[in-house]
C-alpha positions in Angstrom: -37.6 20.4 -0.4 -35.3 17.6 -1.6 -32.2 18.8 -3.4 -32.0 17.2 -6.8 -29.3 16.8 -9.4 -29.2 15.6 -13.0 -26.1 13.7 -14.3 -26.8 13.0 -18.0 -25.0 11.3 -20.9 -25.4 14.0 -23.5 -25.2 11.5 -26.4 -28.3 9.6 -25.3 -31.8 10.4 -26.4 -35.3 10.0 -24.9 -38.4 11.9 -25.9 -37.6 15.5 -26.4 -34.2 15.1 -25.0 -32.5 17.0 -22.1 -34.4 20.2 -22.9 -37.7 18.4 -22.2 -36.2 17.0 -19.0 -35.4 20.6 -17.9 -38.9 21.7 -18.7 -40.5 18.8 -16.9 -38.5 19.4 -13.7 -39.3 23.1 -13.9 -43.0 22.3 -14.3 -42.8 20.2 -11.1 -41.1 22.9 -9.1 -37.4 22.2 -9.7 -36.3 25.2 -11.9 -32.6 25.1 -11.0 -31.4 21.6 -10.3 -27.7 20.7 -10.0 -26.9 19.9 -13.6 -24.0 17.9 -15.1 -23.6 16.5 -18.7 -20.9 14.1 -19.8 -19.9 12.7 -23.2 -19.0 9.2 -22.0 -20.3 7.2 -19.1 -16.8 6.8 -17.6 -16.9 10.6 -16.9 -20.0 10.1 -14.6 -18.3 9.3 -11.3 -16.6 12.7 -10.9 -19.9 14.4 -11.7 -21.8 12.2 -9.3 -19.3 13.1 -6.6 -19.6 16.8 -7.4 -23.4 16.6 -7.2 -23.3 14.9 -3.8 -20.8 17.5 -2.5 -23.2 20.2 -3.7 -25.9 18.7 -1.6 -27.9 16.5 -3.9 -30.1 13.9 -2.1 -31.7 12.6 -5.3 -29.8 12.2 -8.6 -31.5 11.7 -11.9 -29.2 9.5 -14.0 -30.0 10.0 -17.8 -28.5 7.3 -20.0 -28.2 3.5 -20.3 -27.1 0.7 -18.1 -23.4 1.8 -18.4 -24.2 5.2 -17.1 -26.3 3.8 -14.3 -23.5 1.3 -13.4 -20.8 4.1 -13.2 -23.1 6.2 -11.0 -23.9 3.3 -8.6 -20.2 2.5 -8.4 -19.4 6.1 -7.6 -22.0 6.1 -4.8 -20.1 3.5 -2.8 -18.2 6.5 -1.4 -21.4 8.5 -0.9 -24.1 6.5 0.8 -27.5 7.9 1.5 -28.2 9.3 -1.9 -31.1 8.0 -4.1 -30.8 7.3 -7.8 -33.7 8.0 -10.2 -33.1 6.3 -13.6 -34.2 8.0 -16.8 -33.8 5.1 -19.2 -32.3 6.8 -22.3 -30.0 3.9 -23.3 -30.1 0.9 -25.7 -31.1 -2.0 -23.4 -32.0 -0.3 -20.1 -31.9 -3.6 -18.3 -32.0 -2.4 -14.7 -34.9 0.0 -15.5 -36.8 -2.8 -17.2 -36.3 -5.2 -14.3 -37.5 -2.5 -11.9 -40.5 -1.6 -13.9 -39.3 1.9 -14.9 -40.8 2.7 -18.3 -38.9 4.3 -21.3 -41.0 7.4 -20.9 -39.5 10.7 -19.8 -42.4 12.1 -17.9 -43.2 8.8 -16.2 -39.5 8.3 -15.2 -39.4 11.8 -13.7 -42.6 11.2 -11.7 -41.2 7.9 -10.4 -38.0 9.7 -9.4 -39.8 12.4 -7.5 -42.9 10.6 -6.1 -42.2 6.8 -6.5 -41.2 4.3 -3.8 -37.6 3.9 -2.6 -36.2 0.4 -2.9 -32.9 -0.6 -1.3 -31.0 -3.0 -3.6 -28.0 -5.3 -3.5 -25.2 -4.7 -5.9 -22.4 -7.0 -7.0 -18.8 -6.1 -7.6 -16.3 -7.6 -10.0 -12.6 -6.9 -9.4 -13.6 -4.0 -7.2 -16.1 -2.3 -9.5 -19.8 -2.4 -8.7 -22.6 -3.5 -11.0 -26.4 -3.7 -10.6 -27.5 -6.1 -13.4 -24.9 -8.6 -14.5 -21.2 -9.3 -15.0 -19.3 -12.0 -16.8 -16.7 -13.2 -19.2 -16.5 -15.2 -22.4 -19.2 -15.0 -25.1 -21.2 -12.1 -23.6 -18.1 -10.0 -23.0 -16.9 -10.5 -26.5 -20.3 -9.7 -27.9 -20.5 -6.5 -25.9 -16.9 -5.5 -26.8 -17.7 -5.8 -30.5 -21.0 -3.9 -30.2 -19.3 -1.0 -28.5 -17.2 -0.4 -31.6 -19.7 2.1 -32.8 -22.3 -0.5 -33.8 -24.5 -0.1 -30.7 -25.0 3.7 -31.3 -25.8 3.1 -34.9 -28.0 0.0 -34.8 -29.2 -0.3 -31.2 -30.1 -3.8 -30.0 -29.6 -5.2 -33.5 -25.8 -4.7 -32.9 -25.9 -7.4 -30.2 -27.5 -9.9 -32.6 -24.8 -9.3 -35.2 -21.9 -9.5 -32.8 -23.4 -12.4 -30.9 -23.6 -14.4 -34.1 -20.1 -13.5 -35.0 -18.7 -14.8 -31.6 -20.5 -18.1 -31.6 -17.4 -19.7 -33.2 -15.0 -18.5 -30.5 -13.3 -21.3 -28.6 -14.2 -22.0 -25.0 -11.5 -21.3 -22.4 -10.3 -23.4 -19.5 -10.9 -22.2 -16.0 -11.8 -22.9 -12.4 -14.7 -21.4 -10.5 -15.1 -21.4 -6.7 -18.4 -20.3 -5.0 -18.4 -19.4 -1.4 -15.0 -21.0 -0.8 -15.8 -24.3 -2.5 -14.7 -25.7 -5.9 -17.8 -25.7 -8.1 -16.6 -25.9 -11.7 -13.3 -26.9 -13.5 -13.1 -27.2 -17.3 -13.9 -25.4 -20.5 -16.4 -22.6 -20.4 -17.9 -20.6 -23.2 -19.4 -18.0 -20.9 -19.7 -17.2 -17.2 -22.5 -14.9 -16.2 -23.4 -13.5 -12.8 -26.7 -11.9 -12.4 -28.2 -9.6 -9.7 -31.6 -9.6 -11.5 -33.6 -12.2 -13.5 -33.6 -10.6 -16.9 -30.1 -10.0 -18.2 -30.6 -10.0 -22.0 -33.6 -8.0 -23.0 -36.7 -10.0 -22.4 -34.9 -13.3 -21.7 -35.5 -14.4 -18.1 -32.3 -16.3 -17.5 -32.3 -16.4 -13.7 -35.9 -17.2 -12.7 -35.5 -16.8 -8.9 -33.1 -13.9 -8.9 -34.0 -10.8 -6.8 -31.9 -7.7 -6.4 -32.5 -7.7 -2.7 -32.0 -11.3 -1.6 -28.3 -11.0 -0.5 -26.9 -13.3 -3.2 -25.9 -13.5 -6.8 -27.1 -16.0 -9.4 -24.3 -17.8 -11.4 -24.5 -19.5 -14.7 -21.9 -21.2 -16.8 -22.3 -22.2 -20.4 -20.0 -25.0 -21.7 -21.1 -24.8 -25.3 -18.6 -24.8 -28.1 -19.4 -24.2 -31.8 -22.6 -22.9 -33.5 -24.6 -26.0 -32.9 -24.2 -26.2 -29.2 -24.6 -22.5 -28.7 -27.8 -22.5 -30.7 -29.2 -25.2 -28.5 -28.1 -23.5 -25.2 -29.5 -20.1 -26.3 -32.8 -21.6 -27.4 -33.2 -23.2 -24.0 -32.5 -19.9 -22.3 -34.8 -18.0 -24.6 -37.7 -20.2 -23.6 -37.0 -20.0 -19.9 -35.6 -23.4 -19.5 -31.9 -22.6 -19.1 -31.4 -24.9 -16.1 -32.6 -27.9 -18.1 -29.8 -27.7 -20.7 -26.9 -30.1 -20.2 -24.7 -27.2 -21.5 -25.7 -24.9 -18.7 -24.8 -25.1 -15.0 -26.4 -22.7 -12.4 -26.1 -21.9 -8.7 -26.3 -19.0 -6.3 -23.5 -17.5 -4.3 -22.3 -14.6 -2.2 -18.7 -14.8 -3.4 -17.3 -16.1 -6.7 -13.6 -16.6 -7.6 -12.6 -17.3 -11.2 -9.2 -18.3 -12.5 -8.7 -18.6 -16.3 -5.9 -20.1 -18.2 -5.6 -17.1 -20.5 -6.4 -13.4 -20.3 -10.0 -12.8 -21.3 -12.3 -9.8 -21.6 -15.0 -9.3 -19.0 -18.0 -7.0 -18.8 -20.3 -5.5 -16.2 -23.8 -4.1 -17.0 -22.9 -4.0 -20.7 -19.6 -2.2 -20.3 -16.5 -3.8 -21.7 -13.4 -4.1 -19.5 -9.8 -5.2 -20.4 -8.7 -8.8 -20.4 -7.7 -10.5 -17.2 -7.1 -14.0 -15.9 -8.7 -13.6 -12.5 -12.2 -12.4 -11.5 -13.2 -11.7 -7.9 -17.0 -11.2 -7.6 -19.1 -10.7 -4.5 -22.4 -9.3 -3.4 -22.9 -6.1 -1.3 -26.3 -6.4 0.3 -28.6 -3.3 0.6 -25.9 -1.1 -1.0 -27.9 1.4 -3.1 -31.3 3.1 -3.0 -33.3 3.4 -6.3 -36.6 5.2 -7.0 -39.1 2.7 -8.4 -42.8 2.6 -9.2 -45.3 2.1 -6.4 -46.3 -1.5 -6.0 -49.8 -2.2 -7.3 -52.5 -2.4 -4.6 -53.9 -5.9 -4.4 
């Protein structure tokens, strides 16, 4: 029998909570899984390592995208372990992109009996991510939402902080993709995606796949409320590449140099300001439990 573990963010809620998760696993024959709870997602890596050292082959990660990101980053030192996502967070972008429902029993069933899919991950300044990373508008929006607003208001917090940051000035920078100069000038936002949907239901990168060995790159040059409104409207209707304020490409390696220290983010997690970003793809780097593909 597969040895399983649970690494859970105790502050996140789904269904009947962690007691229901215990009952569901017990009902399915796993009465005594390796069990770790944390109060913050940044505490997850040590617990992931402890679970692997205790023999876990399948780890249920209970929480949001930040919790999943920290767990995936921790597994770069422990290959061969499968992650099963129980989407108990605010956005749950990776779970949504992979078709994992926000339903406790269904997520557990997928973890135990679903397919296994090997996915690429990206890394930014050495830390791995599964959904997206970037700097500028999105990082500022996420930073402000993390100041207690996200826990209180959920997704609505991003609407509030997003509107607040529309007036932030663009920053000057240079972007190289795969060793070649690609962009020089002012940018309001740089976003790198490993999947297509990086903001809720908005499909920003239409052709993105988390197993194609590359990352999708987008730069928004908008400044001011008017330009940002137009750019976001194009993105919302699935026509981001047609906006004169948006540039897009694909790459395996991205180097960013900025003229001032700027916050960046990965999978919805805020990181301290920096002037340089080194981003690259790591093909076939993590195995995730996913729903079975429908039979044609």
